VOFI-53828 format. One line per field, with one value per residue (C-alpha): x, y, z; residue in one letter. Coordinates in steps of 0.001 Angstrom, whole numbers, plus 500000, padded with zeros to 6 digits. Layout:
REM residues N
east = [X, ...];
north = [Y, ...];
up = [Z, ...];
code = [A, ...];
//
This chain:
REM residues 306
east = [520211, 521822, 521854, 520519, 517584, 516910, 516925, 514695, 512112, 512157, 512291, 508463, 508432, 511427, 509834, 506521, 508269, 510307, 507341, 505198, 508007, 508908, 505708, 507824, 508153, 511469, 513011, 511729, 513291, 516591, 516450, 515864, 518767, 521068, 519943, 520994, 524409, 525024, 523829, 525938, 529098, 528516, 530694, 528443, 525886, 522646, 520548, 517457, 517761, 514240, 515073, 518466, 517246, 514147, 516364, 518732, 515986, 514285, 517442, 518128, 514525, 514654, 517787, 516219, 513000, 514864, 516436, 513258, 511253, 513379, 512502, 508813, 508685, 509412, 507163, 504816, 501147, 499749, 502148, 500888, 502767, 503822, 500849, 501169, 499042, 500243, 501626, 504147, 503845, 500858, 499932, 496367, 496546, 497170, 495430, 493151, 496035, 498149, 495423, 494532, 498144, 499046, 496085, 496791, 494906, 496958, 500277, 499416, 498562, 501922, 503561, 502608, 504813, 508529, 510689, 511259, 507568, 506666, 509139, 508012, 504347, 504932, 506962, 504652, 501120, 501351, 503811, 503539, 507260, 508184, 509750, 513196, 513336, 512035, 514585, 517406, 516039, 515717, 518599, 516521, 515741, 512659, 511168, 511694, 510162, 507080, 506666, 507131, 504523, 501974, 502601, 502391, 499266, 497596, 498393, 497173, 493932, 493006, 492803, 492773, 490774, 487728, 486922, 483777, 484249, 482604, 485204, 482642, 480474, 483450, 484244, 480639, 480380, 483699, 482491, 479337, 481441, 483783, 480851, 479276, 482638, 483177, 479696, 480012, 476790, 476425, 473458, 474991, 478235, 476505, 474534, 477709, 479619, 479543, 478214, 481674, 483667, 486908, 489200, 492908, 495643, 499377, 500905, 504180, 505981, 504888, 501995, 499499, 496227, 494740, 496824, 493838, 491191, 487681, 485099, 481403, 479381, 477989, 481352, 483251, 480571, 480633, 484433, 484403, 481677, 483518, 486809, 485154, 483772, 487213, 488955, 486365, 488002, 491462, 491917, 490896, 489822, 490881, 489540, 492323, 493021, 495310, 497087, 494636, 491574, 489351, 490920, 491779, 494618, 494092, 495865, 496182, 495022, 498386, 498106, 500600, 499933, 498662, 497373, 496172, 492904, 492435, 489091, 488276, 484881, 482888, 479228, 478310, 479695, 482979, 484683, 487932, 489258, 493026, 494765, 498482, 499524, 503161, 505028, 507959, 505652, 504301, 507480, 507450, 504076, 505414, 505583, 504096, 501713, 502760, 500583, 501433, 500489, 497197, 496502, 497120, 494800, 492062, 492563, 492430, 489102, 487660, 488656, 485766, 486062, 486368];
north = [483454, 482895, 486145, 484507, 483064, 486391, 488263, 485710, 486005, 489810, 490104, 490448, 493382, 495031, 494742, 496082, 499152, 499796, 499361, 501858, 504411, 503873, 502743, 500425, 496652, 496530, 499388, 497892, 494521, 496248, 498136, 494895, 493217, 496142, 495910, 492256, 493055, 495701, 493401, 490501, 492630, 494397, 493306, 494955, 492830, 494834, 494616, 494158, 492793, 494061, 497644, 497585, 496144, 498354, 501394, 500345, 499626, 502924, 504968, 503227, 503789, 507494, 507917, 506008, 508021, 511331, 510345, 508655, 511851, 513592, 510861, 510990, 514709, 513896, 510818, 510813, 510900, 509850, 508025, 505122, 502809, 499416, 497157, 494699, 491558, 490032, 491846, 489439, 490993, 489938, 491210, 490431, 493212, 495817, 494222, 497221, 499713, 497469, 497039, 500734, 501909, 499811, 500924, 502896, 505875, 505919, 505496, 508372, 510478, 509583, 511034, 514489, 514077, 514735, 511581, 512069, 512659, 509608, 507380, 508589, 508133, 504583, 503525, 505140, 504952, 501731, 499580, 501091, 501744, 503791, 507220, 506118, 503521, 506024, 508644, 506126, 505115, 508600, 510304, 512949, 513650, 512130, 515619, 516278, 512890, 513680, 516911, 515052, 512501, 515208, 517020, 513867, 512651, 516011, 515901, 512317, 512922, 515807, 513561, 510131, 507603, 506285, 502826, 500879, 499101, 495891, 493922, 491419, 494226, 495583, 492175, 491526, 494901, 494289, 490863, 492448, 495140, 492684, 490529, 493601, 494609, 491205, 491365, 494988, 495660, 499436, 499721, 497280, 499247, 502615, 501360, 500438, 503667, 506810, 509891, 511507, 508332, 508743, 506278, 506990, 505068, 504780, 503865, 505746, 506692, 503538, 505178, 502967, 503891, 507309, 510371, 512120, 510864, 510066, 511410, 510724, 507521, 507640, 508473, 505828, 503181, 503833, 503597, 500333, 498771, 499711, 498385, 495100, 494710, 495255, 492845, 490061, 486745, 488307, 489354, 487502, 489353, 487653, 489366, 489738, 491840, 494680, 496701, 495470, 496581, 494952, 494726, 492454, 491205, 491433, 488644, 487413, 483912, 482484, 483876, 486684, 489946, 492929, 495304, 495695, 497337, 498651, 499902, 502390, 501570, 503889, 504049, 501097, 502612, 502543, 505905, 505425, 502907, 502934, 500897, 500207, 499301, 500436, 497106, 498450, 498364, 494878, 492846, 491533, 489869, 487348, 487017, 490034, 490089, 491817, 494922, 496054, 492669, 492716, 496247, 495164, 492208, 494522, 496912, 494049, 492963, 496448, 496788, 496261, 493081, 493469];
up = [521598, 518212, 516211, 513068, 515009, 516752, 513484, 511753, 514529, 514389, 510603, 510159, 512603, 510918, 507474, 508819, 510261, 507115, 504756, 506658, 506652, 502986, 501257, 499131, 499414, 497561, 499567, 502826, 501979, 501166, 504491, 506386, 504577, 505386, 509021, 509112, 507617, 510268, 513051, 511813, 511660, 514996, 517921, 520529, 522327, 522618, 525772, 523593, 520058, 519300, 520295, 518598, 515289, 515228, 515732, 512942, 510404, 511312, 510755, 507448, 506342, 507220, 505073, 502169, 502428, 502231, 498910, 497648, 498075, 495479, 492961, 493864, 493077, 489417, 489256, 486265, 487309, 490701, 493056, 495184, 497555, 496278, 497066, 499931, 499835, 503108, 506142, 507702, 511164, 513235, 516711, 517847, 520448, 517737, 514756, 514102, 514145, 511948, 509318, 509174, 509165, 506122, 503991, 500818, 502248, 505448, 503631, 501306, 504343, 505890, 502753, 504050, 507135, 507319, 507469, 511210, 511909, 509869, 511699, 515124, 514228, 512958, 515994, 518546, 517158, 515165, 517099, 520590, 521190, 524252, 523861, 525133, 522310, 519756, 520826, 520366, 516963, 515450, 517247, 519018, 522668, 524277, 524563, 520862, 520019, 522085, 520126, 516849, 517967, 518815, 515536, 513415, 515211, 514617, 510893, 510571, 512453, 510154, 507120, 508722, 506702, 508542, 507313, 508112, 511432, 510245, 508299, 507046, 505677, 503736, 502311, 501271, 499552, 497763, 496594, 495142, 493493, 491775, 490654, 489061, 487575, 485941, 484442, 483348, 485271, 485022, 487410, 489888, 489945, 490286, 493285, 495178, 494558, 496694, 494899, 494962, 494346, 492444, 490725, 490366, 488545, 489208, 485863, 486269, 483066, 481248, 479416, 481242, 482907, 483593, 484379, 485976, 488404, 487212, 489671, 490318, 490539, 486991, 485382, 487344, 486759, 483009, 482966, 484923, 482774, 479577, 480985, 481974, 478464, 476913, 479269, 479292, 478423, 478563, 482191, 485354, 488516, 491761, 494923, 497497, 500535, 499462, 502142, 504753, 502762, 500099, 496664, 493781, 491622, 487850, 485975, 482435, 481523, 482543, 486074, 485485, 487315, 485337, 488011, 491577, 492631, 496178, 497533, 500290, 501815, 504078, 505063, 502879, 499694, 497796, 498193, 496268, 493744, 493362, 490706, 490461, 486912, 486921, 486527, 488572, 491601, 490950, 490454, 494026, 493404, 490878, 487083, 485300, 482354, 479150, 479385, 475866, 474368, 476263, 475034, 471442, 471919, 473231, 470312, 467817, 469286, 468803, 465145, 462782, 460765, 457002];
code = [M, N, R, T, K, E, F, T, E, L, R, P, L, L, F, A, I, A, Y, R, I, L, G, S, V, S, E, A, E, D, A, V, Q, E, T, W, L, R, Y, E, S, S, T, A, E, P, T, S, A, R, S, F, L, S, A, V, V, T, R, I, S, I, D, V, L, R, S, A, R, V, R, R, E, T, Y, V, G, P, W, F, P, E, P, L, L, T, D, P, Y, Q, D, P, A, R, S, A, E, L, A, D, S, V, S, M, A, A, L, L, L, L, E, R, L, S, P, L, E, R, A, V, F, V, L, R, E, V, F, G, F, G, F, P, E, I, A, A, A, V, G, R, S, E, S, A, C, R, Q, L, A, V, R, S, R, R, H, M, E, K, G, R, P, R, F, A, A, D, R, R, E, R, E, E, L, A, A, R, F, F, D, A, F, R, E, G, D, L, D, G, L, T, E, L, L, A, A, D, V, H, T, V, T, D, G, G, D, K, G, L, G, L, L, R, P, V, V, G, A, K, N, V, A, R, L, L, A, A, T, A, E, M, L, R, G, I, V, L, V, E, P, R, E, V, N, G, Q, P, G, A, V, L, Q, D, Q, H, G, K, V, L, A, I, L, A, L, D, V, L, D, G, R, I, Q, T, I, R, S, V, I, N, P, D, K, L, E, H, L, G, P, L, A, N, A, Q, A, L, R, E, E, V, Q, A, R, R, R, P, R, T];
//
């Protein structure tokens, strides 16, 4: 088969692997591009293009992750993965694993693993690779990879997010939540939130959002209702699936992206609300709103008229 055609067909899988290892859309795209350059320039003819390319993108992603972790240690405020609205890789046989593994909660849990553990977990538990392929990808023996798999699985199971099994139930609850949010309905919001719900914002060093979580149904509901009141007529809320879970895109009146909200739902209540406001993490979603201009517009609205 033509190499370009082979690579094009496998590209969704390669991106899906790289994104789960890196938690970054831009870094995953760069890793996939570097994989293509290496494949294109290689004179060897691999027995399996899928195994070869998966191994290359995994090794590149491990190297990128090692350097990225140094930067994340100095990140201002909470760090979240770059939001993903559409996962290009689809496999009906593993749809549940794919959706759960790309969630914000799961990706944050993966941050606790070493780069090697993370890569082995992604290849084995998410994509079902055999240990001979994994060993070739990470440069370790099959025995060592089995140990890494056991260790990573143990770490993940300790804090593994448990989402409601019924997808439709999640979507209906999210729809009610965003309706209440748009209306600034304090009681409606409170009813949908878990008692220990917390909302956390990734605004990076841009001076946007909250540096500390807000915890508790009443506190979070009040914050959301007040935010909705400030943004009414300025910001549009478009419900979307975010990282395989219910969420929304916040846009200005010209359709430019301001922020992403992602919800964790469990037992019929919203457990966590994560917002990504850092524009550096939203660039891949399209034109960005001017957050500072919107803030000034909100402040102007709140000034008493003379």
